[in-house]
C-alpha positions, 0 to 999 in steps of 0.5 A, spaced: 467 530 663 463 536 661 466 542 658 463 549 659 465 555 654 463 562 655 464 566 649 464 574 650 464 580 647 471 584 648 470 591 645 463 591 649 466 590 656 463 583 658 469 580 661 466 582 668 460 578 666 463 572 663 468 572 670 462 572 674 458 566 670 465 562 670 466 563 678 458 561 679 459 555 675 465 553 678 463 554 685 457 549 683 460 544 679 467 545 679 469 538 681 464 535 676 467 539 670 473 538 665 474 545 663 470 552 663 473 556 658 473 564 656 473 565 649 474 572 646 469 575 641 466 581 638 459 584 635 456 584 642 456 576 643 455 573 650 453 565 649 454 559 654 455 552 651 456 546 654 459 540 651 458 544 644 451 545 645 448 553 646 444 553 652 444 561 653 445 567 648 444 574 651 440 576 644 435 571 646 435 570 654 435 575 659 442 575 663 441 572 670 447 568 672 443 563 677 439 561 670 445 560 667 447 555 672 441 552 672 441 551 665 448 547 666 446 543 671 442 538 667 449 537 663 453 535 669 454 528 671 452 526 678 
């Protein structure tokens, strides 16, 4: 099964953003995922990885929860 990891910057106050992404992913794919993990970080990080592959980085992509969910979809089994 698929695992999703959301690494977010604690000092920057990105917990709420990470929780929103986590909730959206779980609503869409919850029964098809092994795990969704929140990983604490610093230095402004906000990245999403699926099975170890980075699919989103706030430094490269505009933050859009729906877009992140769309990027997770191809990695999730039917």
